[in-house]
C-alpha positions, 0 to 999 in steps of 0.5 A: 271568375276572372278575378279568382283566376287572376288571384290564383296566377299571382299567388302561384308566381309569388310562391314560385319566386319565394321557393326560388329564393329559399332554394338559393338561400338553401344552396348557400347553407346546404353546399357550405362545405363544398363551397369552402373547398372551392374557395380554398382551392381558388385561394391556393391558386391565387397564392401561387400566382402571387408568389410567381408575380412577387418573384418576377418583381424581385428579379426586375428590382435586381435589374434596377427596374421599376414595378408597374403601379398596376402590379403593385396595386394587384399585389396589395389587393391579393394580400387583402383578399388572402387575409379575408379568405384565411379569416373565413376558413378560420370561422368555418368550423363554427358555422358548420357546427351550427348546421343540423339535419344533414345541412338542411336546417340551421340553428341560426338560418340567417347567420349560416345564410350570410356566411355561405353567401360570403364564401361564394362571393369571395370565391368569385372575387378570388377568381377575378383577381386571378384573371386580373393577375395575368400580366404581360409586363411586370416592370419598366426600366428607370431613367438612367442616372447622370453618369460620365461614361469612362474608357474601359477595356472589355473585362475577362473573369470579373463577371461573378465579382461584378454580379456581387457588387451589382446585387449590393446596389439593390440591397438596402442593407449594403450601402457602403461596399469595399472592393479590396485586393492586391495591386493590378488585380482589376479593382479599378477596371471593375469600378469602371465597369460598374460606373458605365453599367449605371449608364446603360441600365436604368436605375433610381439614382440621381447622380453617379460621381467618380473620384480617384483618391490615391495615396496621400490624398487631401480632403480638398482634392476629393471635394474639388472632384465632387464639386466639379460633378455637382456644379461647384467649379467657379473660382469663388468656390475654390477659394472656400475653406474645406469646412465651407465646401463640405457644407455645400456638398452636403446640401446637394448630396443629402437631397439626392440618391447618389452612387459615389465611386472612390478609386484607389483608397489607401487610408480612411477617407473622412466622409463627414469632412468631405461633406458626403452624407453617410450612406444608411439604410433607407436613404438609397445612396451607395458608396463603393470604393476600391483599396488594396487593404482589407483594413481600410474596408474596416476603417471605412465601415464597409457593410459589404467587403468584396475581395477582387481575387486573381483570375482562375486558371482558365480565365487567366489563360483566356486573357493571356491569349487575347493579349498575345494574339492568335497569330503569335500563338500559332506561329510555332506548334509548341508556342501555345503550350509554352505560352500556357506555362508562361501564363501560369507563372503570372498567378492569375494577376490581370496586370501581369497577364496583360503586361507580359502578354503584350510584351510577348505578342511579337515573339514568334520563335521557340527560343524566345518563349523558352527564355521567357519561361525560364526567366519567370521560373528563375529563383529570385527569392532574395529579391521577393518582398512581402505582400503585394511585391512578393507576387507582383514585382518579379513578374512586372520586372520581366517587361523591364528586363525586356527593354533593349538597352540600359538607356531605355531602362534608365529613362523608364526608372526616371518616370517614377520620380513623378507623383502618382496619377501625374500627367507627365508631359512628353517634352518635359521627360525628353528635356530631363533625359537630355540633361541626364545624358540618356539621349545621344547628341550629334555635334552638340545637338540632341535628336528629340525624336530619339526621346519620342521613340523611347516614349513609344517603346515604353508605351508599347511595352505597357510600362507607360500609359498614353493619356493624350497626344501630349501626356503619358502616365505611369500605373501606380503599381508599375511606378512602385515596381520601378522605385523598387528596381531602382533601389533594390536591383540597380542600387541607385539611390532614389528618394521620392516623397511626392504629394506627401504634405511635407512642410520641410525637406526631409532628413537633409543630413542623409542626402549624401548618397542620394542620386535623384530626389523628388519632393514634388507637390508638397508644402515646403516653404523653406530650404535650410542648411547646406546639405552635402550631396555630391552625387545628387543629379536630379532635384525636383521641387515643383509646386511647393510654395517655396518663398525666396526669403526663406531659401538658404544662400548655401543650400545649393553650395555642395550639389556639384553634380546636379544636372536637373533642377525644377523650381516650377509652380512656386508662386512665392518665388520672386527671385532665384536663390543666390546659390544656384550660381554654384551649380556649374554642372546644371544642364536643365533649369525649370523656373516656369510658373514662378513670379521671378522678375529677372535672370541675374547676370551671375547665371552665366556660370551655368555654362553647361545649361542645355534646357531653360524653361521660363514659361508663364513667368508673367513678372519676368522683365529682364534677361540680359542679352549677354546672358543668352549669348553665354548659354552657348550650349542651349538646345531647349528654350521655353519662353512662351507666355512670359512677361518678357516677350520679343517686342522691346529692347533695353530702354524701351526702344522697339527692336528684335535684337533678342531674336538676333541673340537667339539666332546665335544659339546654334544648338537650339532645336526646341523653342517656345516664344511670345512675339508682341510687335511687328518688328519682332515678327519680321525678325522671326519670319526672317529666321529659318533657324528659329522657325525650324525649331519653334514648337509653340508660337504666341503672337500676343498684343500687349494691352494698350500697345500699338506695336502690332499693326500688321493686317495680313499675316502670312505664316510659313509652314512650320513643321515642328509647330505644336501650339499657335496662339493669336491675340492682336486686334489689327489682323484682318487676314491670316494666310499660309506662305508656301514660298521657301523664303519664309517672308510675309508675302501677300497670297490668295486662296488660289493655292498650288496643291502640289506644293501643299501636298509635298510640304505636309503643312502644319503636320504637328500642330495640335492646338490653335487659339484665336483670341481678340482678333476682331477684324479676322473674317475666317481661319480657313488656313487650319485645313492644313493642320491635319492633326489639329486636336483643339481649336479655340476662337474667342472675341472675333467680332467680324468673323463670319466663317471658320472655314471659308467656302471659297478657300476650301474650293481651291484645295485638293478633293481628298482632304479630310477636315478636322479628322483628329479634332477633339475639342471645338470652342467658339465664344463671343463670335457674334457674326459667325454664320458657318463652321463648314458648309457641309456635315463632317465626319468627326472621328475623334470629336469629344466636345463642341462648346458654343457661347454668344454666337447668335447667328450660328444656326447650323453646326456641321453634324449629321446622324453619321458624324459621331460614328457611334461616339458621344459628342457633347454639345454645350451651349445656351438654351435659346441657341440650341432651340433655334439650331437648324438640322438636316432632319429631325433624326439628327437633332434627336441623335445629339439631344441627349448630349446637349449640356447647358452653359450660362 
């Protein structure tokens, strides 16, 4: 009985299990069509989800973001499963035809079963994929490309053009992008915005390189700018040929994904000769350039040509309102309407809107605005020039016409003699203006402040741009406009062929009516003939490679009106041309940066000379004292960093007699000088006249010379001093003498603060260089230079502090240290332990460079020092690693700004 019962139960269980199995298998077959419908529905939902994810990934890529690996893997699996579903749907009709008897029996039961099971399993797989695809994040930002952020004003109306360019950065088919449009339309501004946005947004580029090309560019100039960015800047590399440089550049850039930004192209740049890999699809690099010509876009084989057009009326009005200011617009009920009409006359050109808007920002009467509208609408058809000039120059001329007098207009036009993008030294402009008679003189002396005031007026009128405290420049469109005004409006004959790679002076037979001629930055080695140019007043031949042996003796013979002659930076010029003695009207002679060995006594014929520049004439050894006495009208004498320093008299006898002859120049009001001996220093410190007009002072000991033995130097406050440089080994202490006598007096840091506050100290001192002063322990006195921009200290082996704690303790409490400092360089100061005891607020600091200062463990920086600005810190890696900070947040603040030096 028991055995039979046991058998019965086992059989029932087996039958039940077999039936369940058969029923399950039957469901794969019986519900095949229903299961196929479920699979198709699930696959459709997955396809829709895939499309959504793809759209988000594409959007992220447009924003230069990197898709997450899990998202990319999911998309790959989806594609695989979708293909498998499509194959199942394709095979389904054949399987259904094999079914018979209402789906309960199949001709091929095994095949239908496997197919049905596959349908059910794939439905589950698709459902699982849908669940996996519910991502919170689809992409992440890429690390930012190494890029130098460049100053740029906020833009108005360029948003759509910017978006077009930015889209090209993600488009594999647009690797060379050309931005073209008229001058002043905002191409450079747009390129700057692209450059800076590459810093803010993460991307997959390794490096971003900016180069300003300009008209008459050279391959070497472009190579040098690219070379500086990629690490080729040493003298050895500079000596290489263009072909060798191209090989070096190509070797670096071909391994990188780079964005190359070329600004202001006037003709085709041969990328192969420069060494730039041609951007092609798949390489990932981009070239974006700006030009005024659509034809140049074709020559550069641009894949995408984007026109930068003038602003739409509403955007132009918005920009104009910003530049004029609400205060002026609301100063009279009708001014806003008139301003709108003035803005309309600018035809949407940003440069005109900005220039005229700023010019009108101080005009608050109805009459001034009505006059502005009238002058802009006045018919000047006879003066309209084709193309760019037709639309731009008459508008820009409005700012020129608004200058208060002819003197300022002449000074402005003179600025156009310099090359494009040239950094014009302010003092050089003033020297030229003085010689040309543009500046007023009182008792034979020009007030140089008038020249600075004119520069400020031109800056305020937006006709010049300020680069830094020492330099200005002229926008190239403004420069072209100025040359147009000089020739076409004022009828003054200007010939300006700068940076044009000329090898000889052009058409000297046609110089008869020329008034001003500039041939700067060319390759003119010789001057032939005797051009007849009785009206020529200015001749600028700077940086040409002129050779003394190839200058015709009679070249200057017929230039009886010449007042300004610049022969500077001609390194093959070893002696002055004989014919210069015929220039009896000459008032400004610049021979700085030449290898001239002597000034001949024959130059005494230049009795009207007011400005003489001998700076950086390292071979100059002889200047007859009688010659200096003969320059009785001299107002400007620049002899800093020359081979002729105030240390020796004739026959090698130690003296400061030359300083005595300078004392006799009663009109002298601007002096740069090098002093190389105790006796010369004593003479200088005894002369109130020389101290009062000194702008640059170089106290330099000659090699193997013991003429400098002073240990404690007490300088008087020199209010006009701009640059001060020390280089002598004996000095142990440098102090400020507040006594009126201006003599060397031993003092301590127990300053009389009331006297200091009243004197204004070294108010104009911008640059201080301390070189090879091994016994100097600190330079605390520089706290009395409130406008110091650059401080360079090198090879001071005993210096322990820059600002001594005891010295600062004696000063007034409201003194702000280094408020204007832009660059601090400390090299080979092995005992240096402190720059300043506490962290300072550097409002203007750009760069701190520290090299071979192993004991300097702290720098005066905290989280609040930068005030939102990026301060670059350059130094050696070990020094950086050992720096001590107030807290980790301070270190983290400056870590991204650290740059390694070797």
